[in-house]
Each structure stands twice: as structure tokens, then as C-alpha cells.
TIBA-607657 format. One record per residue (C-alpha): residue number from 0; residue in three letters; y, z, x. Coordinates in nm, 3 decimals. Layout:
BEGIN
NUM ALA Y Z X
...
//
This chain:
BEGIN
0 UNK -0.966 5.272 -7.483
1 UNK -1.338 5.260 -7.413
2 UNK -1.305 4.890 -7.335
3 UNK -1.031 4.966 -7.080
4 UNK -1.245 5.235 -6.922
5 UNK -1.535 4.991 -6.899
6 UNK -1.317 4.732 -6.733
7 UNK -1.183 4.993 -6.496
8 UNK -1.534 5.107 -6.418
9 UNK -1.649 4.755 -6.331
10 UNK -1.338 4.685 -6.118
11 UNK -1.390 5.010 -5.931
12 UNK -1.751 4.923 -5.869
13 UNK -1.651 4.578 -5.735
14 UNK -1.401 4.736 -5.495
15 UNK -1.655 4.990 -5.382
16 UNK -1.911 4.721 -5.325
17 UNK -1.660 4.511 -5.129
18 UNK -1.550 4.809 -4.926
19 UNK -1.907 4.907 -4.860
20 UNK -1.981 4.551 -4.753
21 UNK -1.706 4.569 -4.493
22 UNK -1.831 4.895 -4.355
23 UNK -2.195 4.799 -4.336
24 UNK -2.152 4.442 -4.197
25 UNK -2.281 4.411 -3.841
26 UNK -2.155 4.173 -3.572
27 UNK -2.402 3.929 -3.429
28 UNK -2.511 4.038 -3.085
29 UNK -2.356 3.839 -2.795
30 UNK -2.593 3.601 -2.626
31 UNK -2.538 3.545 -2.255
32 UNK -2.452 3.181 -2.178
33 UNK -2.737 3.017 -1.998
34 UNK -2.639 2.860 -1.664
35 UNK -2.595 2.481 -1.660
36 UNK -2.892 2.289 -1.523
37 UNK -2.854 2.195 -1.155
38 UNK -2.846 1.822 -1.229
39 UNK -2.564 1.868 -1.479
40 UNK -2.363 2.082 -1.235
41 UNK -2.409 1.821 -0.964
42 UNK -2.289 1.545 -1.197
43 UNK -1.984 1.750 -1.292
44 UNK -1.903 1.815 -0.924
45 UNK -1.950 1.448 -0.843
46 UNK -1.713 1.346 -1.124
47 UNK -1.450 1.590 -1.006
48 UNK -1.490 1.468 -0.649
49 UNK -1.458 1.106 -0.760
50 UNK -1.142 1.183 -0.958
51 UNK -0.993 1.368 -0.661
52 UNK -1.081 1.075 -0.435
53 UNK -0.918 0.827 -0.673
54 UNK -0.607 1.046 -0.689
55 UNK -0.585 1.050 -0.309
56 UNK -0.630 0.673 -0.291
57 UNK -0.360 0.624 -0.554
58 UNK -0.126 0.857 -0.365
59 UNK -0.200 0.676 -0.040
60 UNK -0.117 0.344 -0.202
61 UNK 0.200 0.451 -0.377
62 UNK 0.347 0.677 -0.108
63 UNK 0.440 0.400 0.142
64 UNK 0.624 0.218 -0.135
65 UNK 0.870 0.509 -0.131
66 UNK 0.821 0.686 0.204
67 UNK 0.829 0.512 0.541
68 UNK 0.491 0.533 0.717
69 UNK 0.549 0.755 1.023
70 UNK 0.278 0.584 1.228
71 UNK -0.005 0.334 1.187
72 UNK -0.356 0.326 1.337
73 UNK -0.248 0.051 1.580
74 UNK 0.059 0.246 1.691
75 UNK -0.154 0.555 1.741
76 UNK -0.404 0.360 1.950
77 UNK -0.131 0.204 2.165
78 UNK 0.042 0.538 2.212
79 UNK -0.282 0.686 2.341
80 UNK -0.329 0.388 2.574
81 UNK 0.029 0.353 2.701
82 UNK 0.155 0.709 2.671
83 UNK 0.448 0.609 2.450
84 UNK 0.567 0.329 2.224
85 UNK 0.907 0.204 2.105
86 UNK 0.957 0.208 1.728
87 UNK 1.251 0.295 1.507
88 UNK 1.268 0.227 1.134
89 UNK 1.524 -0.028 1.015
90 UNK 1.619 -0.043 0.650
91 UNK 1.597 -0.383 0.489
92 UNK 1.974 -0.404 0.451
93 UNK 2.005 -0.347 0.827
94 UNK 1.782 -0.644 0.912
95 UNK 1.952 -0.982 0.935
96 UNK 1.851 -1.204 0.640
97 UNK 1.773 -1.481 0.890
98 UNK 1.509 -1.251 1.044
99 UNK 1.358 -1.176 0.706
100 UNK 1.334 -1.547 0.624
101 UNK 1.209 -1.639 0.972
102 UNK 0.918 -1.394 0.946
103 UNK 0.822 -1.533 0.607
104 UNK 0.859 -1.895 0.721
105 UNK 0.642 -1.827 1.025
106 UNK 0.371 -1.617 0.866
107 UNK 0.364 -1.678 0.490
108 UNK 0.600 -1.940 0.347
109 UNK 0.468 -1.884 -0.007
110 UNK 0.510 -1.507 0.012
111 UNK 0.716 -1.497 -0.309
112 UNK 0.471 -1.718 -0.500
113 UNK 0.134 -1.546 -0.457
114 UNK -0.022 -1.212 -0.560
115 UNK -0.147 -1.120 -0.212
116 UNK -0.368 -1.416 -0.125
117 UNK -0.247 -1.771 -0.064
118 UNK -0.538 -1.971 -0.204
119 UNK -0.393 -2.301 -0.084
120 UNK -0.368 -2.171 0.272
121 UNK -0.720 -2.031 0.252
122 UNK -0.859 -2.368 0.139
123 UNK -0.668 -2.541 0.417
124 UNK -0.806 -2.299 0.676
125 UNK -1.161 -2.356 0.551
126 UNK -1.117 -2.734 0.561
127 UNK -0.987 -2.704 0.917
128 UNK -1.302 -2.515 1.015
129 UNK -1.124 -2.183 1.052
130 UNK -0.910 -2.306 1.341
131 UNK -0.614 -2.108 1.209
132 UNK -0.569 -1.796 1.001
133 UNK -0.457 -1.773 0.640
134 UNK -0.362 -1.405 0.615
135 UNK -0.055 -1.340 0.406
136 UNK 0.217 -1.093 0.493
137 UNK 0.075 -0.866 0.223
138 UNK -0.268 -0.873 0.389
139 UNK -0.119 -0.810 0.732
140 UNK 0.083 -0.518 0.598
141 UNK -0.230 -0.363 0.448
142 UNK -0.416 -0.412 0.776
143 UNK -0.135 -0.261 0.983
144 UNK -0.064 0.037 0.757
145 UNK -0.414 0.139 0.642
146 UNK -0.679 -0.027 0.857
147 UNK -0.762 -0.128 1.211
148 UNK -0.736 -0.447 1.415
149 UNK -1.027 -0.685 1.454
150 UNK -1.222 -0.934 1.246
151 UNK -1.512 -0.721 1.121
152 UNK -1.644 -0.781 0.768
153 UNK -1.596 -0.416 0.659
154 UNK -1.227 -0.437 0.749
155 UNK -1.185 -0.770 0.570
156 UNK -1.360 -0.629 0.261
157 UNK -1.129 -0.325 0.251
158 UNK -0.830 -0.552 0.304
159 UNK -0.940 -0.769 0.011
160 UNK -0.961 -0.463 -0.215
161 UNK -0.635 -0.297 -0.106
162 UNK -0.410 -0.604 -0.096
163 UNK -0.393 -0.665 -0.475
164 UNK -0.336 -0.293 -0.531
165 UNK -0.043 -0.296 -0.290
166 UNK 0.096 -0.604 -0.463
167 UNK 0.077 -0.418 -0.795
168 UNK 0.246 -0.099 -0.676
169 UNK 0.499 -0.223 -0.416
170 UNK 0.784 -0.469 -0.455
171 UNK 0.782 -0.785 -0.244
172 UNK 1.096 -0.665 -0.071
173 UNK 0.927 -0.337 0.022
174 UNK 0.616 -0.515 0.151
175 UNK 0.829 -0.729 0.383
176 UNK 1.037 -0.429 0.493
177 UNK 0.727 -0.233 0.590
178 UNK 0.575 -0.537 0.761
179 UNK 0.884 -0.595 0.976
180 UNK 0.888 -0.229 1.077
181 UNK 0.522 -0.190 1.174
182 UNK 0.444 -0.534 1.320
183 UNK 0.386 -0.551 1.695
184 UNK 0.640 -0.763 1.887
185 UNK 0.522 -0.686 2.238
186 UNK 0.324 -0.433 2.436
187 UNK 0.434 -0.098 2.300
188 UNK 0.714 -0.263 2.097
189 UNK 0.673 -0.208 1.724
190 UNK 0.910 -0.309 1.449
191 UNK 1.209 -0.539 1.440
192 UNK 1.457 -0.272 1.551
193 UNK 1.270 -0.211 1.876
194 UNK 1.219 -0.586 1.924
195 UNK 1.587 -0.674 1.877
196 UNK 1.698 -0.409 2.126
197 UNK 1.414 -0.480 2.371
198 UNK 1.462 -0.856 2.394
199 UNK 1.830 -0.909 2.307
200 UNK 2.003 -0.572 2.340
201 UNK 2.142 -0.586 1.986
202 UNK 2.059 -0.424 1.650
203 UNK 1.845 -0.630 1.411
204 UNK 2.144 -0.688 1.181
205 UNK 2.306 -0.908 1.448
206 UNK 2.015 -1.142 1.519
207 UNK 2.097 -1.511 1.498
208 UNK 1.871 -1.765 1.330
209 UNK 1.752 -1.892 1.670
210 UNK 1.674 -1.542 1.798
211 UNK 1.498 -1.457 1.473
212 UNK 1.280 -1.767 1.497
213 UNK 1.183 -1.685 1.855
214 UNK 1.087 -1.332 1.755
215 UNK 0.887 -1.463 1.461
216 UNK 0.669 -1.683 1.682
217 UNK 0.564 -1.373 1.879
218 UNK 0.383 -1.224 1.580
219 UNK 0.043 -1.396 1.611
220 UNK 0.005 -1.296 1.977
221 UNK 0.279 -1.048 2.074
222 UNK 0.124 -0.921 2.397
223 UNK 0.106 -1.268 2.549
224 UNK 0.443 -1.410 2.440
225 UNK 0.803 -1.354 2.544
226 UNK 1.093 -1.508 2.347
227 UNK 1.281 -1.571 2.672
228 UNK 0.989 -1.763 2.825
229 UNK 0.830 -1.967 2.549
230 UNK 0.612 -2.263 2.633
231 UNK 0.728 -2.609 2.515
232 UNK 0.480 -2.584 2.227
233 UNK 0.616 -2.247 2.118
234 UNK 0.975 -2.369 2.152
235 UNK 0.893 -2.649 1.910
236 UNK 0.725 -2.397 1.686
237 UNK 1.037 -2.177 1.694
238 UNK 1.249 -2.477 1.593
239 UNK 1.012 -2.541 1.302
240 UNK 1.035 -2.177 1.196
241 UNK 1.415 -2.187 1.204
242 UNK 1.412 -2.500 0.990
243 UNK 1.152 -2.348 0.757
244 UNK 1.364 -2.035 0.712
245 UNK 1.654 -2.253 0.597
246 UNK 1.421 -2.445 0.365
247 UNK 1.281 -2.141 0.183
248 UNK 1.637 -2.019 0.128
249 UNK 1.739 -2.354 -0.018
250 UNK 1.438 -2.393 -0.248
251 UNK 1.440 -2.034 -0.373
252 UNK 1.122 -1.910 -0.202
253 UNK 1.312 -1.617 -0.051
254 UNK 1.451 -1.477 -0.378
255 UNK 1.185 -1.209 -0.418
256 UNK 1.294 -1.019 -0.108
257 UNK 1.664 -1.100 -0.075
258 UNK 1.904 -0.863 -0.248
//
């Protein structure tokens, strides 16, 4: 009995001690957080700004692969100069396949084979002393959608950076569709829909191979050329483009953009 009382006494003391410990324990006083050093805050702001900038760039690159660009810098400039321009979007399925192939044959026959830059064409242009250009349709699309006209080194540098990114995020078919809708075909005439109606009075779906070839030869110098009044040299060039369009269909170089 005494042993039980002793055990009870010790257990009671342990509880009392524990209870007392709970009552007498004090919380550590709160210490106010010291403000971040200025340099650290600036670095954090810079990182957030860089991430936001990258997100905007990514959005700007991906958006035109899904949404038709409403206007380009060149269109805006010409609208300010002329007062108005003619441009209406044509879906790829509403553009005659002969026009699609003619544009590729005229401007970038290896469009389906490269990743944005045609190294063979670039080497050829360098060997020829730069007497002709080597810009691919992908490069021209980047220039027309995002940049400005001209041959300045800053523009070429931006074009070189953006072109592979567009190739990664857009399909070849989409690149060609956008190109055909934003390319200039005459003064104030932008896109193949406006060009087909302006020069031939028909929708782009009804263009013949000959008409398509004549429109394609306008692209390097649209303000100075008229498909109804081509020089003998340009008529020969149009014939070559028409033949080239048939060739890339036969050898499979048009598969990447034809449905």
C-alpha cells in the first residue's frame, strides 16, 4: 500500500511538473524581418523583369502560329503613307496549290529541306559576290511580321535569332500561309487574296499556274513590277518559276506545306 502511494506521489509530481512547465514556458519574442539589401532587391526585380520579357517574347512567337497577324510594320508604314491598303486574309486551303508552289519555287525552292537558313544558297550568294539574295521564306516571314524593311545589321541580327525560333514553333505550312498573306505584291497590295483580285479579278483559289508564276516574280520588287507588263527577262523568269513549281511537286519538295 505504501509502495502504491509512493508511486502515486511520484506520478503526481511528474504531472505537476509537466503542467507547471506548460504554464511557465515563454514564447520567443518576434524579431522584425530586416529589409533585403538594395542590391538583392534589384537583382530580384531584374530576374522578374527578364522572365516577364521572355514570356512576352514566347507569346509573340507562338501567337502568330495560331492567330492571324492583323497588321505588320510594313503594312502600317504603307497605310500611313498611302492612306489605305488592300489586304484580306486567305486561308491556306483557299489558295491555289499552284500559287503555293510558285512562291516556293521563286523564293526558296528548298523550303521543306532547311531549318530556316539555306546554307547552300548562302554559300552561292557569297561566291557570287552578293549579287543576289539568299533569304528563305522563313526569314522573309520573320522580317515581314516582326521587323522592318532594310538591310541594317541590327535587323539582320534579330532576323537570325528569330528565324530558328519560328521554325521550331510554327509548321512549314503555317509559315508559308503567313508569308503569302503578308507579302507585298504591289503598292498598297498585300497578300495573295488582294493580289489575285487586283491583277486578275478572281479569288486566289482560281489562279492558274501561269498567273501564279507571274505573281511570284513580283515578290522581289513588287512596286516596280506588273504581271501584265513583264519585261522579256521577267517573262522568262516566270516560265522558269512555273517549271520549277512543277518540279518541286514531282520530286516531293512541296510535301511539307501541301495537305
